[in-house]
N, C-alpha and C positions, 0 to 999 in steps of 0.2 A: 305671099307667105301666109300659110294658115296655121292656126293653133291645133294642138292635138284634140281629137274628140274623146268623149268618155270611153267609147269602145276601144279606141287606140290605146288609151292609158291602161285599160284592163287587160288587153291582149298582149301588150308589149312583153317581149322576152318569153312568151308562152307560159306565164306564171300561173300557178294554181293556188287556191287557198290552202293554208297550212295552220297548224296550231301555233299560237303566239308564244307560248313559253312552256318549256318542259324541264324536268329535273335532270341534271347531268352531274353525277358524282357529288351530290349534295348541293350543287349550285343551280340557279335558275338561268336557263339559256335566254339570251337576248341577241337577236340577229340585227346587225347594224351595217348599213350600206355606206361606204365612205369613198372619198377621193384622196389619194396620197399627196396632199399639198402641205406646205409649211405651216399654214394657218391651223391645221388640225393637230399640231404638236401637243396641245393639252390633252386631247383624246388619246394619242399614242403614249403620252407620259402616264396617263391613268392605266393604260393597258400594261405597259412595261413594269410599272411600280406596284402592280397588284391592287390598285385602288378599287377597281370594279369587283375584284375577287373579295376584297374586304367587305364589300356591300352585298355579297352573296350572289354575284352575277358571273355567268360564263358567257363572255362576249364572243360572238361568232361574226367575223367581218367579211364583207364582200366588196371588192373595189369596183368602181364604175367610172364613167366619164362625166357624170353630172346629174343634176336633179331631174332632167328629162328622162333619165333611166331610173333614178331612185324612187320617184313618186309612183310610176307604174308598179314597181316592186312592192311598195307599201299597199297600194290598192289591191294588187294581186295576192297579197299575203306572204310574199317571199321574205320580206323584211319587217321588223318591228319598228325600227327607227332608221331614218336615212339622212345623211348630210345632203341638204338640198339648197336651193337659192330662192330669194324672194320672188323673182319673176316666175319660176316654175310653180311656186306655192300659190301665187295669185292667179295664174292661169288655171290651176287645178280648182281653186276655190270658185272661180267664175263658172266652172262646169259642175259645181255642186259635188265635187269629189270630197271624200271624208278625210280632211287633213287637220292636224293640230301642231302648231309650232311650239316646241317645248323648250328650246334654248338657243341663244345666239352662238355663232361660230366665227364668222369673219366679217371684216369691214373693208371699206375703200379708203382707209385713213392715210395710206402711205404709198410709196412707190413699190410696194410688195406685188403690184400688178402693173402692167403697162402694155402699150402698143409698140411693137418692135418691127424693124424693117432692115433691109440690106443698107449698109452705110453708103454705098456707091449710088444708090437710087435717090437719095436726098428727099425722101418722103417726109413732109412736114404737116400736111393738112388733109382733111377729108377730100378736098378738091383734087389733091395730088393722087388720091386713090381711085378716082373715077376711071372706069375701064380696066381696073386691076382687081386682083383677088386678095381677100382678107380671110385669115383663119380664125375660127372660134371653136371651142371644144365641142359645143352642140349648138343647134339652132333654138331660137325662142327661149333663151335663158338670159341671165344677167350679162354675160360677156357679149352675146349677140345684140342685146338691147343697147348697152352702153357704147359699143363700137359704132352702131348706127347713129346714136344720138350725138356722139363726138364728131362723126363725119359731117353731120348736118350743122353742128355748132361751128365747125371750122370751114364752112363754105362749100361742102360737098353734098352730092345727092346720093344717099345710101342705096337707092335703087339702081344706081349705076356701078355699084361695087359688088363683085361676085363673092359670096360667102361660101367658104369651104369648111367642112368639119374635119378638124385635126386634133387628136389628143394632145394635151399640154406637153408631155415629154417629147413629142415628135415635132413640135412646131419649129424648133431651131434648125433641125436637119432639113425640114421641108423648105425653109427659107433658103438655105445654102444650096439646095439642089434646084432652086428656081421653080418649085411646084406651087408656091404662093408668093405674093409680093409683100405681105405684112401679116402680123399675127398679134392678137390680144392674148397675152400670156400671164401666168401667175408664178410667183416664187414657190420653190427654188428654181424652177425651169427657166423663168425669165432671166434671173441672174446668171445661170449657167450659160444660156445662149448668148447674152450680151457681153460675156467675158471675151468672146471672140470679136476682134476689131472689125470683122466683116459685117457684124450685126450691131445695130444701135437702138437705144431706147428713144422712141419718137415722142410719146405723149403718155399721160396718165388719164385715160378717159373717165375713170371714176372720180378722180379729184377735180377734173374740169367740169363735169356734168352735174354730179351730186356728191360733194366732198365727204359727207358723213353717211353715205349710203351703207346700210347693213346688208352685206352681200349674202353670206351663207348662214343657214340656220339648221338646227337639228329638228327634224319633222317626224311626226308619227301620225296616227289616225285617232280621231275622237273615240272610235269604238275600242281601240287597243288601250288608250289611256283610261277610259271608263272601266274596262274590265281588269286592268292591271295597274292601278295607281301606285302600289308599292314598288313594282318594277321600275316605273318611270322615276319615282323619287329616288330609288337606289342608283339609277343611272345618273341622275343629276348630282347626287352627292359625290359619286366617283369622279364625274367630270369636273366638279368644282375643286376637288383635291388635285386633279391634273392641272387646272388653271393656276392654282397656288404654286405648284411645283414649277410650272412654266414661268410665271411672273418673277420668281426668285432667281431665275437663271437665264434671263433674256439674251445676254451676250456671252454665255459660258460655253466652253468646249463640250460640256456634257449635253447641252441642248443641241448644239451643232451636230454631234454624233448621233443623237436620237433622230433628227430630221434626215440626216444622211442615210441612216439605216433603212428607213421605210420609203424614201424617195429615190434612193440609189444615186444621189448627187454627191459629189466629193465633199468631205468636211471642210476643205479649204474654201469652198464656195458657200456652204451653209453657215459658216461662222461669220461671214460678212453680210448676211441677210439683214435687212432693216426689219426689226421686230417691235411691235407695240404690245402693250398689256392685253391679256385675254379679255374678251368682251364679257360683261356680266349681265347686261340687260337687253331685252328685246325692245328696240326703239320703234314704237308704233308711228310716231310722227315721220320718221324716215321711210317707213313702209308706205305711208300715204304719199310721200313725195314720189317714190318709185311707181306707185299706182298711177299717179297723174302722168308721169313720163310714158308709161305703157299706154295710157289712153291717147296721148299725143301721137304715139307711133302706131296706133290702130291695133294694139294687141289685146285690149280690153274693150268691151262694148259699153260697160257701165261701171260706176263706182261701187266699191265693196266696203263692207264694214270690217276693216282689217283687224280691229281689236278682238272680234269674235273668233279669229283664227288662233289667238295666242292662248296657250295653256295657262291656267291659273291653279296653282296647287291649293288644295283644301286646307 
């Protein structure tokens, strides 16, 4: 398994350089790449409630499957900000790609993510998965890394497990059709899939491998941040308003309806999701722990100064 080269990052999706911010009806455009997961509810709340508009921003969103797509978009100039993950960010940094982590997004604090399998198969450990297939949303990202680390932790050889790329919303159906034997999924799609008695939650790889891991982060480029500091600050102010709205409604029908709307998962499922407060700080110590794990898995050749990747507002 090899990491993406600089050239592959730049050429992904055939992206070309574009102007970072333009006026649109009096607002400044900001292009944001996202994944429609429950953990991005604060961002969607800021969109729905007009918090970004209040900050003078016209947010243009593009969905994707993960940071392995979002970062090439940043480098290629198609996006100004991308919801990425710590593993993709560190892989990019090792290749001297121009990234800047501007805000935290998601963590591994709860069973909001987990490894699921068919109930009848009685899969319990990484050893049980040897010779079988496991779905992750992309390769060489958080999900991929922690699935392999969990397999090794529980007695299995990750090199004897076939990894297949399957988008989060499709993992449950792929399991039921027998196309895969297990999947590392995220809410609300995890809860929707395991509501079927034929599919069960097997483990929480994040919680077992690195309980306080900071999974997702909003990422930009140093060049964009340096050229557009006011845009970045406006985005962070709008996002913080979305965080406050989210924190005040953790178990509310209003929040369940919001998540249901952009994920297309039924409200009766989203109301039951286990939700924690919005992350406020980028945890550099947790980033270092993930870096060590990546070194152990052969994903990084050397240590990185992770603190230099974090945006510091003037």
